[in-house]
py3Dmol code that shows the C-alpha trace and the ligand (Angstrom):
import py3Dmol

protein = """\
ATOM      1  CA  MET A   1      -2.013  -2.671   3.441  1.00  0.00           C
ATOM      2  CA  GLN A   2      -5.544  -1.722   4.308  1.00  0.00           C
ATOM      3  CA  PRO A   3      -7.377  -0.408   1.229  1.00  0.00           C
ATOM      4  CA  THR A   4      -9.947   2.307   1.767  1.00  0.00           C
ATOM      5  CA  ASN A   5     -13.187   0.442   1.252  1.00  0.00           C
ATOM      6  CA  ALA A   6     -12.098  -2.504   3.337  1.00  0.00           C
ATOM      7  CA  LYS A   7     -11.075  -0.127   6.120  1.00  0.00           C
ATOM      8  CA  LYS A   8     -14.403   1.692   5.947  1.00  0.00           C
ATOM      9  CA  ARG A   9     -16.316  -1.575   6.217  1.00  0.00           C
ATOM     10  CA  LYS A  10     -14.375  -2.707   9.227  1.00  0.00           C
ATOM     11  CA  SER A  11     -14.922   0.490  11.170  1.00  0.00           C
ATOM     12  CA  SER A  12     -18.494   1.368  10.225  1.00  0.00           C
ATOM     13  CA  ARG A  13     -20.307  -1.942   9.899  1.00  0.00           C
ATOM     14  CA  SER A  14     -20.225  -5.117  11.888  1.00  0.00           C
ATOM     15  CA  LYS A  15     -22.902  -7.371  10.368  1.00  0.00           C
ATOM     16  CA  PRO A  16     -21.488 -10.903  10.029  1.00  0.00           C
ATOM     17  CA  ASP A  17     -22.866 -11.408   6.488  1.00  0.00           C
ATOM     18  CA  LEU A  18     -20.802  -8.544   5.060  1.00  0.00           C
ATOM     19  CA  PRO A  19     -17.763  -9.377   2.961  1.00  0.00           C
ATOM     20  CA  ASN A  20     -14.891  -9.550   5.377  1.00  0.00           C
ATOM     21  CA  THR A  21     -11.912  -7.261   5.113  1.00  0.00           C
ATOM     22  CA  ARG A  22      -9.426 -10.140   5.005  1.00  0.00           C
ATOM     23  CA  ARG A  23     -11.030 -11.607   1.915  1.00  0.00           C
ATOM     24  CA  ILE A  24     -11.112  -8.228   0.194  1.00  0.00           C
ATOM     25  CA  GLU A  25      -7.441  -7.650   1.034  1.00  0.00           C
ATOM     26  CA  ARG A  26      -6.516 -11.050  -0.377  1.00  0.00           C
ATOM     27  CA  ASN A  27      -8.455 -10.316  -3.565  1.00  0.00           C
ATOM     28  CA  LEU A  28      -6.802  -6.931  -3.917  1.00  0.00           C
ATOM     29  CA  ARG A  29      -3.413  -8.628  -3.794  1.00  0.00           C
ATOM     30  CA  LYS A  30      -4.641 -10.989  -6.509  1.00  0.00           C
ATOM     31  CA  TYR A  31      -5.828  -8.219  -8.841  1.00  0.00           C
ATOM     32  CA  PHE A  32      -3.091  -5.703  -8.052  1.00  0.00           C
ATOM     33  CA  PRO A  33       0.027  -7.876  -7.654  1.00  0.00           C
ATOM     34  CA  ASN A  34       2.454  -5.078  -8.564  1.00  0.00           C
ATOM     35  CA  ARG A  35       0.954  -2.073  -6.865  1.00  0.00           C
ATOM     36  CA  LEU A  36      -1.984  -1.887  -4.470  1.00  0.00           C
ATOM     37  CA  PRO A  37      -4.162   1.194  -5.043  1.00  0.00           C
ATOM     38  CA  SER A  38      -4.041   3.604  -2.089  1.00  0.00           C
ATOM     39  CA  ASN A  39      -7.639   4.480  -2.707  1.00  0.00           C
ATOM     40  CA  LEU A  40     -10.540   2.758  -4.450  1.00  0.00           C
ATOM     41  CA  PRO A  41     -13.779   4.274  -5.733  1.00  0.00           C
ATOM     42  CA  ARG A  42     -16.815   3.447  -3.667  1.00  0.00           C
ATOM     43  CA  HIS A  43     -19.035   3.752  -6.738  1.00  0.00           C
ATOM     44  CA  VAL A  44     -17.963   2.930 -10.300  1.00  0.00           C
ATOM     45  CA  ALA A  45     -20.229   3.806 -13.237  1.00  0.00           C
ATOM     46  CA  ILE A  46     -19.560   2.491 -16.737  1.00  0.00           C
ATOM     47  CA  ILE A  47     -20.671   3.514 -20.228  1.00  0.00           C
ATOM     48  CA  MET A  48     -20.239   0.178 -21.987  1.00  0.00           C
ATOM     49  CA  ASP A  49     -19.570   1.271 -25.547  1.00  0.00           C
ATOM     50  CA  GLY A  50     -18.166  -0.467 -28.614  1.00  0.00           C
ATOM     51  CA  ASN A  51     -20.055  -3.761 -28.796  1.00  0.00           C
ATOM     52  CA  GLY A  52     -21.149  -3.025 -32.363  1.00  0.00           C
ATOM     53  CA  ARG A  53     -17.636  -2.041 -33.492  1.00  0.00           C
ATOM     54  CA  TRP A  54     -16.168  -5.141 -31.870  1.00  0.00           C
ATOM     55  CA  ALA A  55     -18.561  -7.313 -33.902  1.00  0.00           C
ATOM     56  CA  GLN A  56     -18.200  -5.355 -37.146  1.00  0.00           C
ATOM     57  CA  GLU A  57     -14.389  -5.522 -36.991  1.00  0.00           C
ATOM     58  CA  ARG A  58     -14.752  -9.296 -36.926  1.00  0.00           C
ATOM     59  CA  GLY A  59     -17.429  -9.534 -39.600  1.00  0.00           C
ATOM     60  CA  LEU A  60     -19.995 -10.657 -37.043  1.00  0.00           C
ATOM     61  CA  PRO A  61     -23.556  -9.418 -36.486  1.00  0.00           C
ATOM     62  CA  ARG A  62     -23.831  -6.605 -33.912  1.00  0.00           C
ATOM     63  CA  VAL A  63     -25.710  -8.870 -31.541  1.00  0.00           C
ATOM     64  CA  GLU A  64     -22.555 -10.991 -31.205  1.00  0.00           C
ATOM     65  CA  GLY A  65     -20.837  -7.891 -29.829  1.00  0.00           C
ATOM     66  CA  HIS A  66     -23.576  -7.462 -27.240  1.00  0.00           C
ATOM     67  CA  ARG A  67     -23.350 -11.145 -26.337  1.00  0.00           C
ATOM     68  CA  ARG A  68     -19.621 -10.801 -25.817  1.00  0.00           C
ATOM     69  CA  GLY A  69     -20.286  -7.554 -23.920  1.00  0.00           C
ATOM     70  CA  ALA A  70     -22.517  -9.455 -21.494  1.00  0.00           C
ATOM     71  CA  LYS A  71     -19.447 -11.563 -20.616  1.00  0.00           C
ATOM     72  CA  SER A  72     -17.533  -8.388 -19.764  1.00  0.00           C
ATOM     73  CA  VAL A  73     -20.468  -7.402 -17.547  1.00  0.00           C
ATOM     74  CA  ALA A  74     -20.151 -10.664 -15.610  1.00  0.00           C
ATOM     75  CA  ALA A  75     -16.358 -10.238 -15.301  1.00  0.00           C
ATOM     76  CA  VAL A  76     -16.526  -6.629 -14.083  1.00  0.00           C
ATOM     77  CA  VAL A  77     -19.336  -7.407 -11.622  1.00  0.00           C
ATOM     78  CA  ALA A  78     -17.313 -10.284 -10.156  1.00  0.00           C
ATOM     79  CA  ILE A  79     -14.099  -8.251  -9.802  1.00  0.00           C
ATOM     80  CA  SER A  80     -15.943  -5.276  -8.305  1.00  0.00           C
ATOM     81  CA  ARG A  81     -17.546  -7.477  -5.699  1.00  0.00           C
ATOM     82  CA  GLU A  82     -14.309  -9.244  -4.885  1.00  0.00           C
ATOM     83  CA  ILE A  83     -12.358  -6.049  -4.258  1.00  0.00           C
ATOM     84  CA  GLY A  84     -15.060  -4.355  -2.213  1.00  0.00           C
ATOM     85  CA  ILE A  85     -16.558  -1.802  -4.608  1.00  0.00           C
ATOM     86  CA  ASP A  86     -19.863  -0.872  -2.956  1.00  0.00           C
ATOM     87  CA  TYR A  87     -21.800   0.307  -6.036  1.00  0.00           C
ATOM     88  CA  LEU A  88     -21.450  -0.513  -9.720  1.00  0.00           C
ATOM     89  CA  THR A  89     -23.739   1.212 -12.217  1.00  0.00           C
ATOM     90  CA  LEU A  90     -23.840  -0.024 -15.809  1.00  0.00           C
ATOM     91  CA  TYR A  91     -25.397   1.876 -18.705  1.00  0.00           C
ATOM     92  CA  ALA A  92     -27.042  -1.117 -20.334  1.00  0.00           C
ATOM     93  CA  PHE A  93     -29.731   0.581 -22.447  1.00  0.00           C
ATOM     94  CA  SER A  94     -30.335   4.292 -22.936  1.00  0.00           C
ATOM     95  CA  SER A  95     -33.645   6.013 -23.629  1.00  0.00           C
ATOM     96  CA  GLU A  96     -32.192   6.754 -27.091  1.00  0.00           C
ATOM     97  CA  ASN A  97     -31.387   3.079 -27.736  1.00  0.00           C
ATOM     98  CA  TRP A  98     -35.108   2.440 -28.414  1.00  0.00           C
ATOM     99  CA  ARG A  99     -34.402   4.010 -31.843  1.00  0.00           C
ATOM    100  CA  ARG A 100     -32.156   1.106 -32.866  1.00  0.00           C
ATOM    101  CA  PRO A 101     -33.415  -1.548 -35.307  1.00  0.00           C
ATOM    102  CA  ARG A 102     -36.107  -3.686 -33.757  1.00  0.00           C
ATOM    103  CA  LEU A 103     -34.020  -6.835 -34.097  1.00  0.00           C
ATOM    104  CA  GLU A 104     -31.168  -5.287 -32.088  1.00  0.00           C
ATOM    105  CA  VAL A 105     -33.519  -3.957 -29.395  1.00  0.00           C
ATOM    106  CA  ASN A 106     -35.138  -7.392 -29.090  1.00  0.00           C
ATOM    107  CA  SER A 107     -31.740  -9.063 -28.860  1.00  0.00           C
ATOM    108  CA  LEU A 108     -30.656  -6.683 -26.093  1.00  0.00           C
ATOM    109  CA  MET A 109     -33.864  -7.339 -24.156  1.00  0.00           C
ATOM    110  CA  HIS A 110     -33.326 -11.054 -24.612  1.00  0.00           C
ATOM    111  CA  LEU A 111     -29.731 -10.777 -23.363  1.00  0.00           C
ATOM    112  CA  LEU A 112     -30.918  -8.851 -20.318  1.00  0.00           C
ATOM    113  CA  ASP A 113     -33.464 -11.555 -19.582  1.00  0.00           C
ATOM    114  CA  GLU A 114     -30.791 -14.259 -19.969  1.00  0.00           C
ATOM    115  CA  TYR A 115     -28.435 -12.310 -17.742  1.00  0.00           C
ATOM    116  CA  LEU A 116     -31.067 -12.090 -14.993  1.00  0.00           C
ATOM    117  CA  SER A 117     -31.715 -15.844 -15.141  1.00  0.00           C
ATOM    118  CA  GLY A 118     -28.066 -16.764 -15.398  1.00  0.00           C
ATOM    119  CA  GLU A 119     -26.760 -14.511 -12.630  1.00  0.00           C
ATOM    120  CA  LEU A 120     -29.492 -14.762  -9.986  1.00  0.00           C
ATOM    121  CA  SER A 121     -27.837 -17.589  -8.063  1.00  0.00           C
ATOM    122  CA  GLU A 122     -24.484 -15.763  -8.175  1.00  0.00           C
ATOM    123  CA  MET A 123     -26.184 -12.604  -6.880  1.00  0.00           C
ATOM    124  CA  LEU A 124     -27.872 -14.460  -4.036  1.00  0.00           C
ATOM    125  CA  GLU A 125     -24.719 -16.365  -3.134  1.00  0.00           C
ATOM    126  CA  HIS A 126     -22.614 -13.223  -2.916  1.00  0.00           C
ATOM    127  CA  GLY A 127     -25.178 -10.811  -1.498  1.00  0.00           C
ATOM    128  CA  ILE A 128     -25.365  -8.665  -4.627  1.00  0.00           C
ATOM    129  CA  ARG A 129     -28.345  -6.345  -4.487  1.00  0.00           C
ATOM    130  CA  LEU A 130     -29.775  -5.509  -7.914  1.00  0.00           C
ATOM    131  CA  LYS A 131     -31.365  -2.146  -8.641  1.00  0.00           C
ATOM    132  CA  ALA A 132     -32.514  -0.565 -11.881  1.00  0.00           C
ATOM    133  CA  ILE A 133     -32.810   3.075 -12.891  1.00  0.00           C
ATOM    134  CA  GLY A 134     -34.655   4.463 -15.893  1.00  0.00           C
ATOM    135  CA  ASP A 135     -38.127   4.438 -17.386  1.00  0.00           C
ATOM    136  CA  LEU A 136     -38.762   0.758 -16.721  1.00  0.00           C
ATOM    137  CA  SER A 137     -42.375   1.078 -17.909  1.00  0.00           C
ATOM    138  CA  ARG A 138     -41.038   0.980 -21.501  1.00  0.00           C
ATOM    139  CA  LEU A 139     -39.414  -2.449 -21.082  1.00  0.00           C
ATOM    140  CA  PRO A 140     -41.279  -5.452 -22.515  1.00  0.00           C
ATOM    141  CA  ARG A 141     -43.703  -6.632 -19.818  1.00  0.00           C
ATOM    142  CA  ALA A 142     -42.098 -10.043 -19.303  1.00  0.00           C
ATOM    143  CA  VAL A 143     -38.619  -8.541 -18.957  1.00  0.00           C
ATOM    144  CA  ARG A 144     -39.889  -5.896 -16.522  1.00  0.00           C
ATOM    145  CA  ILE A 145     -41.595  -8.522 -14.364  1.00  0.00           C
ATOM    146  CA  HIS A 146     -38.470 -10.679 -14.383  1.00  0.00           C
ATOM    147  CA  LEU A 147     -36.338  -7.659 -13.464  1.00  0.00           C
ATOM    148  CA  GLU A 148     -38.663  -6.718 -10.613  1.00  0.00           C
ATOM    149  CA  GLN A 149     -38.534 -10.307  -9.315  1.00  0.00           C
ATOM    150  CA  VAL A 150     -34.732 -10.330  -9.268  1.00  0.00           C
ATOM    151  CA  ILE A 151     -34.661  -6.894  -7.620  1.00  0.00           C
ATOM    152  CA  ARG A 152     -37.053  -8.157  -4.931  1.00  0.00           C
ATOM    153  CA  ARG A 153     -35.205 -11.439  -4.380  1.00  0.00           C
ATOM    154  CA  THR A 154     -31.827  -9.742  -4.024  1.00  0.00           C
ATOM    155  CA  SER A 155     -33.028  -6.767  -1.999  1.00  0.00           C
ATOM    156  CA  GLU A 156     -31.508  -8.032   1.266  1.00  0.00           C
ATOM    157  CA  GLY A 157     -28.046  -8.381  -0.291  1.00  0.00           C
ATOM    158  CA  ARG A 158     -25.326  -6.662   1.700  1.00  0.00           C
ATOM    159  CA  GLY A 159     -22.338  -7.304  -0.560  1.00  0.00           C
ATOM    160  CA  MET A 160     -22.447  -4.908  -3.506  1.00  0.00           C
ATOM    161  CA  THR A 161     -25.207  -2.949  -5.183  1.00  0.00           C
ATOM    162  CA  LEU A 162     -25.398  -3.489  -8.927  1.00  0.00           C
ATOM    163  CA  VAL A 163     -27.408  -0.781 -10.661  1.00  0.00           C
ATOM    164  CA  LEU A 164     -28.546  -1.372 -14.232  1.00  0.00           C
ATOM    165  CA  ALA A 165     -29.457   1.773 -16.152  1.00  0.00           C
ATOM    166  CA  LEU A 166     -32.224   0.597 -18.474  1.00  0.00           C
ATOM    167  CA  SER A 167     -34.256   2.806 -20.761  1.00  0.00           C
ATOM    168  CA  TYR A 168     -32.341   5.483 -18.898  1.00  0.00           C
ATOM    169  CA  GLY A 169     -31.788   9.118 -19.844  1.00  0.00           C
ATOM    170  CA  GLY A 170     -30.265  11.709 -17.523  1.00  0.00           C
ATOM    171  CA  ARG A 171     -32.326  14.598 -18.848  1.00  0.00           C
ATOM    172  CA  SER A 172     -35.640  12.798 -18.558  1.00  0.00           C
ATOM    173  CA  GLU A 173     -34.664  11.724 -15.034  1.00  0.00           C
ATOM    174  CA  ILE A 174     -34.294  15.411 -14.118  1.00  0.00           C
ATOM    175  CA  VAL A 175     -37.564  16.302 -15.865  1.00  0.00           C
ATOM    176  CA  HIS A 176     -39.301  13.511 -13.943  1.00  0.00           C
ATOM    177  CA  MET A 177     -37.967  14.897 -10.641  1.00  0.00           C
ATOM    178  CA  ALA A 178     -38.918  18.509 -11.559  1.00  0.00           C
ATOM    179  CA  ARG A 179     -42.488  17.514 -12.486  1.00  0.00           C
ATOM    180  CA  GLN A 180     -42.901  15.664  -9.209  1.00  0.00           C
ATOM    181  CA  ALA A 181     -41.572  18.634  -7.224  1.00  0.00           C
ATOM    182  CA  ALA A 182     -43.853  21.055  -9.089  1.00  0.00           C
ATOM    183  CA  GLU A 183     -46.853  18.823  -8.434  1.00  0.00           C
ATOM    184  CA  ASP A 184     -45.999  18.501  -4.729  1.00  0.00           C
ATOM    185  CA  ALA A 185     -45.641  22.283  -4.522  1.00  0.00           C
ATOM    186  CA  ARG A 186     -48.958  22.762  -6.332  1.00  0.00           C
ATOM    187  CA  VAL A 187     -50.865  20.576  -3.885  1.00  0.00           C
ATOM    188  CA  GLY A 188     -49.144  22.271  -0.963  1.00  0.00           C
ATOM    189  CA  ILE A 189     -46.985  19.420   0.394  1.00  0.00           C
ATOM    190  CA  LEU A 190     -43.680  20.965  -0.692  1.00  0.00           C
ATOM    191  CA  ASP A 191     -42.400  24.437   0.077  1.00  0.00           C
ATOM    192  CA  PRO A 192     -40.352  25.517  -3.022  1.00  0.00           C
ATOM    193  CA  ALA A 193     -37.803  27.069  -0.641  1.00  0.00           C
ATOM    194  CA  ARG A 194     -36.980  23.537   0.527  1.00  0.00           C
ATOM    195  CA  ILE A 195     -35.755  22.519  -2.935  1.00  0.00           C
ATOM    196  CA  ASP A 196     -31.979  22.378  -2.704  1.00  0.00           C
ATOM    197  CA  GLU A 197     -29.242  20.093  -4.071  1.00  0.00           C
ATOM    198  CA  ARG A 198     -29.967  17.495  -1.423  1.00  0.00           C
ATOM    199  CA  TYR A 199     -33.649  17.508  -2.338  1.00  0.00           C
ATOM    200  CA  VAL A 200     -32.858  16.982  -6.029  1.00  0.00           C
ATOM    201  CA  SER A 201     -30.440  14.113  -5.299  1.00  0.00           C
ATOM    202  CA  ASP A 202     -33.020  12.496  -3.049  1.00  0.00           C
ATOM    203  CA  HIS A 203     -35.682  12.586  -5.767  1.00  0.00           C
ATOM    204  CA  LEU A 204     -33.788  11.187  -8.733  1.00  0.00           C
ATOM    205  CA  TYR A 205     -33.909   7.500  -9.710  1.00  0.00           C
ATOM    206  CA  THR A 206     -30.592   7.175  -7.865  1.00  0.00           C
ATOM    207  CA  ALA A 207     -31.954   8.368  -4.490  1.00  0.00           C
ATOM    208  CA  GLY A 208     -29.984   6.724  -1.703  1.00  0.00           C
ATOM    209  CA  ILE A 209     -27.063   5.804  -3.979  1.00  0.00           C
ATOM    210  CA  PRO A 210     -23.884   7.877  -3.573  1.00  0.00           C
ATOM    211  CA  ASP A 211     -22.664   9.771  -6.640  1.00  0.00           C
ATOM    212  CA  PRO A 212     -20.167   7.827  -8.772  1.00  0.00           C
ATOM    213  CA  ASP A 213     -16.517   8.389  -7.889  1.00  0.00           C
ATOM    214  CA  LEU A 214     -15.273   7.005 -11.189  1.00  0.00           C
ATOM    215  CA  LEU A 215     -16.963   6.963 -14.596  1.00  0.00           C
ATOM    216  CA  VAL A 216     -15.386   4.660 -17.174  1.00  0.00           C
ATOM    217  CA  ARG A 217     -16.234   4.929 -20.854  1.00  0.00           C
ATOM    218  CA  THR A 218     -14.974   2.364 -23.337  1.00  0.00           C
ATOM    219  CA  ALA A 219     -14.459   2.678 -27.122  1.00  0.00           C
ATOM    220  CA  GLY A 220     -12.665   6.015 -26.956  1.00  0.00           C
ATOM    221  CA  GLU A 221     -15.569   8.453 -27.070  1.00  0.00           C
ATOM    222  CA  TYR A 222     -15.339  11.540 -24.854  1.00  0.00           C
ATOM    223  CA  ARG A 223     -18.976  12.216 -24.013  1.00  0.00           C
ATOM    224  CA  LEU A 224     -21.543  11.468 -21.336  1.00  0.00           C
ATOM    225  CA  SER A 225     -24.337  10.408 -23.708  1.00  0.00           C
ATOM    226  CA  ASN A 226     -27.077  11.488 -21.297  1.00  0.00           C
ATOM    227  CA  PHE A 227     -25.754   9.270 -18.473  1.00  0.00           C
ATOM    228  CA  LEU A 228     -26.064  10.368 -14.828  1.00  0.00           C
ATOM    229  CA  LEU A 229     -25.880  14.059 -15.736  1.00  0.00           C
ATOM    230  CA  TRP A 230     -26.581  15.376 -12.241  1.00  0.00           C
ATOM    231  CA  GLN A 231     -24.716  12.657 -10.367  1.00  0.00           C
ATOM    232  CA  THR A 232     -21.391  12.987 -12.229  1.00  0.00           C
ATOM    233  CA  ALA A 233     -20.759  16.645 -11.298  1.00  0.00           C
ATOM    234  CA  TYR A 234     -17.579  15.684  -9.390  1.00  0.00           C
ATOM    235  CA  THR A 235     -16.912  12.248 -10.839  1.00  0.00           C
ATOM    236  CA  GLU A 236     -13.463  11.340 -12.169  1.00  0.00           C
ATOM    237  CA  LEU A 237     -13.625  10.368 -15.840  1.00  0.00           C
ATOM    238  CA  TYR A 238     -11.607   7.586 -17.451  1.00  0.00           C
ATOM    239  CA  VAL A 239     -11.813   6.857 -21.167  1.00  0.00           C
ATOM    240  CA  THR A 240     -10.179   3.856 -22.803  1.00  0.00           C
ATOM    241  CA  LYS A 241      -9.967   2.985 -26.500  1.00  0.00           C
ATOM    242  CA  LYS A 242     -10.683  -0.663 -25.677  1.00  0.00           C
ATOM    243  CA  LEU A 243     -14.108  -1.799 -26.844  1.00  0.00           C
ATOM    244  CA  TRP A 244     -16.483  -3.052 -24.157  1.00  0.00           C
ATOM    245  CA  PRO A 245     -16.146  -6.753 -25.093  1.00  0.00           C
ATOM    246  CA  GLN A 246     -12.381  -6.324 -24.552  1.00  0.00           C
ATOM    247  CA  PHE A 247     -12.802  -4.661 -21.184  1.00  0.00           C
ATOM    248  CA  ARG A 248     -11.883  -7.336 -18.687  1.00  0.00           C
ATOM    249  CA  ARG A 249      -9.579  -7.667 -15.705  1.00  0.00           C
ATOM    250  CA  THR A 250      -6.445  -5.951 -17.139  1.00  0.00           C
ATOM    251  CA  GLU A 251      -8.349  -2.912 -18.372  1.00  0.00           C
ATOM    252  CA  TYR A 252     -10.419  -2.563 -15.223  1.00  0.00           C
ATOM    253  CA  VAL A 253      -7.316  -2.744 -13.041  1.00  0.00           C
ATOM    254  CA  LYS A 254      -5.733   0.023 -15.181  1.00  0.00           C
ATOM    255  CA  ALA A 255      -8.792   2.232 -14.715  1.00  0.00           C
ATOM    256  CA  LEU A 256      -8.792   1.704 -10.942  1.00  0.00           C
ATOM    257  CA  LEU A 257      -5.077   2.487 -10.678  1.00  0.00           C
ATOM    258  CA  ALA A 258      -5.572   5.648 -12.745  1.00  0.00           C
ATOM    259  CA  TYR A 259      -8.336   6.659 -10.326  1.00  0.00           C
ATOM    260  CA  ALA A 260      -6.065   6.077  -7.337  1.00  0.00           C
ATOM    261  CA  ASP A 261      -3.599   8.589  -8.834  1.00  0.00           C
ATOM    262  CA  ARG A 262      -6.171  11.371  -9.156  1.00  0.00           C
ATOM    263  CA  GLU A 263      -6.469  14.185  -6.665  1.00  0.00           C
ATOM    264  CA  ARG A 264     -10.098  15.114  -6.079  1.00  0.00           C
ATOM    265  CA  ARG A 265     -10.185  18.744  -5.045  1.00  0.00           C
ATOM    266  CA  TYR A 266     -13.879  19.682  -5.173  1.00  0.00           C
ATOM    267  CA  GLY A 267     -12.939  23.279  -5.994  1.00  0.00           C
ATOM    268  CA  MET A 268     -10.280  23.517  -3.269  1.00  0.00           C
ATOM    269  CA  THR A 269      -6.523  23.908  -3.702  1.00  0.00           C
ATOM    270  CA  HIS A 270      -3.935  21.142  -3.631  1.00  0.00           C
ATOM    271  CA  GLU A 271      -2.573  22.548  -0.337  1.00  0.00           C
ATOM    272  CA  GLN A 272      -5.988  22.437   1.334  1.00  0.00           C
ATOM    273  CA  ILE A 273      -6.501  18.835   0.248  1.00  0.00           C
ATOM    274  CA  ALA A 274      -3.039  17.862   1.494  1.00  0.00           C
ATOM    275  CA  ALA A 275      -3.751  19.503   4.874  1.00  0.00           C
ATOM    276  CA  GLN A 276      -7.078  17.643   5.134  1.00  0.00           C
ATOM    277  CA  ARG A 277      -5.282  14.376   4.405  1.00  0.00           C
ATOM    278  CA  ARG A 278      -2.699  15.044   7.128  1.00  0.00           C
ATOM    279  CA  LYS A 279      -5.471  15.662   9.688  1.00  0.00           C
ATOM    280  CA  LYS A 280      -7.127  12.273   8.997  1.00  0.00           C
TER     281      LYS A 280
END
"""
ligand_1 = """\
24
LIG
C -23.098 0.137 -26.665
O -22.381 -0.452 -27.730
C -23.737 -0.889 -25.852
C -25.069 -1.011 -25.694
C -26.039 -0.101 -26.322
C -25.659 -2.092 -24.903
C -24.857 -2.625 -23.760
C -25.269 -4.017 -23.529
C -24.495 -5.030 -23.099
C -23.114 -4.822 -22.645
C -24.952 -6.449 -23.041
C -26.144 -6.735 -22.243
C -26.197 -6.097 -20.914
C -26.448 -6.750 -19.770
C -26.570 -5.987 -18.518
C -26.587 -8.186 -19.709
P -22.789 -0.060 -29.214
O -23.687 -1.105 -29.728
O -23.338 1.324 -29.240
O -21.385 -0.113 -29.914
P -20.910 0.732 -31.186
O -20.875 2.169 -30.753
O -19.568 0.178 -31.473
O -21.920 0.480 -32.275
"""
view = py3Dmol.view(width=600, height=400)
view.addModel(protein, "pdb")
view.setStyle({"model": 0}, {"cartoon": {"style": "trace"}})
view.addModel(ligand_1, "xyz")
view.setStyle({"model": 1}, {"stick": {}})
view.zoomTo()
view.show()
């Protein structure tokens, strides 16, 4: 069986430092022993919700939930890389999260800093390229500098791109893009007639990153919470009741199998999609 992403890599890229298709196939057999997915998302985005509830249910401070959640981050990053997911975007801190108690905000910043230190060697070893989206100017200076260092050091990675959404809000991302476009038009370097969907995509924080194919939300809430509002126009949504600290291998595999069963029609009919598939 040749899963989609592995196939794509083999045909379109030939750099020797890329993960090889054989290893990805072997890993897929490891993670999907009963049924290999016919189709994997190229880009998975995750709203990691439920850390607080996980802790409260156990009589622990909320920060313990975040700490446990950081372990799920490491697990999901590792699996994604091993099975050939090209992009993984994690909603780690929203622009609204600044309103949380100072102690919790500080703990989250501290966890992020620890994560960057703890995972750098893993990222370098496996060619993971780190990116960040959001208003990074609001991060504590030391954390921002650390983040920028890790982004720079991993920038040549060719394995998987890990995108951390930090101090991120979808609406303010669009406002930021609109202001820039208006300013460019005002000074005469942008013709407003050139502003189209492509232009907008190319001027968001996510420029150059394909739109997510699959958006997972944990903890059972059915909302986007200001995450990737433009980019998720055609994204498949998957919601699980499991809390983020419980979201490990079994749950991720379930989400990926559910995705493989979806038919993405982009406004077309089932018959048109089936005909397209036959032509391929
Ligand atoms: C939502 O759960 C989660 C967050 C606001 C933070 C996510 C952070 C982590 C998973 C850990 C650190 C991240 C990295 C990248 C190392 P919640 O607190 O809103 O949960 P609740 O809705 O149950 O209260």
